Structures are given as structure tokens and as C-alpha cells.
N, C-alpha and C positions, 0 to 999 in steps of 0.2 A: 436899185431895189433888188435886183436879182442877186446881187452879191450879198445883200443883207439876208435875203431868203435862204441863200445857200449857206450863209453863216449860221442862220437859225437852224436849218436842217442838219447841218453838221453838228451843231451844239446839241440838238435833240438826239442825234445818233450817239454822240459821245455820252450823253446823260443816260440813254437807254443801255449802252454798252457798259457803262459804269454801274448802273443799277443791276444789269444782268450779272456782271462780275461780282458785285457785292452780294447779290442773291445766291450766286454759286458759292461764294466764300462762306456765306451764312449757312448754307446747306451742308457744305463740307465741314464747317466748324461744328454744326449740330451732329453730324454723323460721327465726327471724331470724338465728341463728348459722349455720345451714346456708346461708341466702341470702348472708350475708356471706362465708362460705367459698367459695361458688360464684362470687360476684362477684370475689373475690380471684383465684381460679383463672382466670376469664375474662380479667381484667386481665393476669395473668402470661402467659397464652397469646397475648393480643394483642401484648404486648411481644415475645414470641418470634417471632411472625409478622412483625412489623415488622423485627426483626433479620435474619430469614431473607430477607425481601424485599430488604433492603439488600444482603446478601451475594450474592443472586442477581443483582441489578442490576450489582454490581461484577464478578462472574464473567462475566456476559454481555458487558459492555463490554470486559473483557480479551480475551475470545474474539474479539469483533468486531475489536478492534485487531490482534490476532495474525493473524487471517484477512486483513485488509487489507494488513498488512505483508508477509505471505507472498505474496499475490497481486502486490503491487508488485515484490517481488524476482523472482518468476517471470516477470513481464512484462519486466522489465529484462534478465534473463538470456536469455530467448528472443529479445528484440529485438537483443541485441548478442552472441549466441553465435558469430556468424560472424566476429567481429572478428579473432581470432588467425589463423584459417584464411585470411581475406582478406589479412591482412598477409603471409602466406607466399606467396600467389599473385601479389601485385603485382610482385615482381621478374620473374616469368615473363612477365607482361603487358608489362613494360618491355623484356625481351629480344625478345619477338615484335615490338614496335614497332621496335627497332633492326634486327632482321633485315629487316623490311619496308622500312626506310629505305635499305638497301644496294641498290645497282644490281646486278642479276644477270641473266645470260642464260638461266638455267634457269627457265622459266615454271612448270613443275610444282612445283618447290621453293617458289617464291614463293606459288603458289596454296595449297599445303599449309600454309604458315606463316600465311597470311591466314585460312584456315578455322579453324585452331587459335586464332588471336587472336580471331576473331569469336565462337567458341563460349565461350571464356573470358570475354569481355566480357559476353555474354548471361547466362551462369551467375552472374556477380557482380552484374549489375544486377537479376536476379530476387531476390537476397538483400538488395537495398537499397544496394549499393555503386555510387556514382556518381562520375564525374570532376568535379573542381572546375574550373570555367571561369575561367581566369586571364588569358589573353592579351588585351591591350588593355583590361583592367579596372583600376580603382583598386586600389592595393596595400592588402590587408587582412591585418594581422598574425595574425588568427584562422585564416586559411585559407592564407596564403602565407608562405614563408620566403625573404627576400631574400638572395641570395648575392653579387650584384654590383649596381652601379649604373653608369649610363652616360648622358652628356649626349647627347640626340638632338634634332635640330631638328624643329619642327612637332609635338612631343609634350609635353603638359603634364607637370610634375614629379609623381612618385608614381604613374605608370601602368606596368603590367607590359608590358614590350616584348619579352620572350622567356621562354618556359617551358623550363627546363633539365631538369626532371623533373616529370611530371604528379602532381597531388595528388588524393586520393580521400577521400570521406566515406562513412560507413556510416549511412544514414538521416539523423539530424541531428547525428551525432558525427563529429569529425575522425578520419580513419583515418591519413592521411599528408598533411602539408602540401605544397603545390606549391612546388618550388624554382624561383625566378624571378630575372630581371634586371629592375631597375626604373629608370625614367628619372629623371634629376636635374632 
């Protein structure tokens, strides 16, 4: 009987050990499953982070490009917003020059026209409108418009010999070409 009891005790111990081992294995399997699930979640979240980082970089680049384009447009508009107004004032400047070129006996009239002419010139120059220097300069089709040509002694061909109407530029842009007579 004793040996049967020993056998039974040993069998019970083995069953307990086996159940303990299987419980440990189940716990380890459960932990491994949880770790695998957590690792899969981490990988998925890392992929989402990478996608969002890429989208953020694209959105940032688009915003920067838009900002630069708008700034360039603003700079261009402010630089040349005077263009149409200055074009309207150039005939007034021309008429003042014509009035000053006329011989008159009324000195007060002449002085008044001269003052208006000087104020107009100063106002335009403050906004970047400058006269194109053409007389005795080589003809440049970018800044001059040749209306006539004339053969003149002691003058090289292609030199502006007379300015028929002054030309003006606004900063670095042509506002009105100078109308000139060129030597042949």
C-alpha cells in the first residue's frame, strides 16, 4: 500500500508540476502574444508618425512657397505701383517744358511754371522716376525710339543727335522711351 501511495503521491506531484509548467507556458505564451501585439501597435504608430511627418513637411514647404510668392508679388506691386500715375503726369511735365521753352516777357508767369515743373520733377524722382539721358549717347533700342535719322558731319553713326521727347524710367523699368533723332 505504501508503494501505491507513493506512486499516487508521485503521480500527483507530476501532475502538479505538469500543470505548473503548462500554466507557466500559458502565461509565457500570453505575454509573448501581448508583446507581439504591442510591437505591432508600435510599428503601426511609427508608420503613422512617418506619414504625418511627411505630410507636415509638404504642408510647410507649400506654405513657405506661398509666402515667398506673395512677398515677391507685394514687392513688385509696391515697387511699380507708381507706373500708371507717373505715365499720366509725364505729359504735364512735357507741357511745362514747352511753356518754359517759349520766350515770354512775363517773368512772374515763367517763374510760376518753373516752380510747378521743379516740384513735379522732385515728386516723381522721389518715387523713382528718372529721365533717360539720351543726347550724344549711342542709340539703345531698349531705351530710345528713333523717329528720324540724319547725316551729320563729325558725328559717328548711331549717336543720338536730338531728343524730340524725353524718355523716363521707373526704377529699373522703362516708363516711356525717349523719342530721338539718330545720326547716320
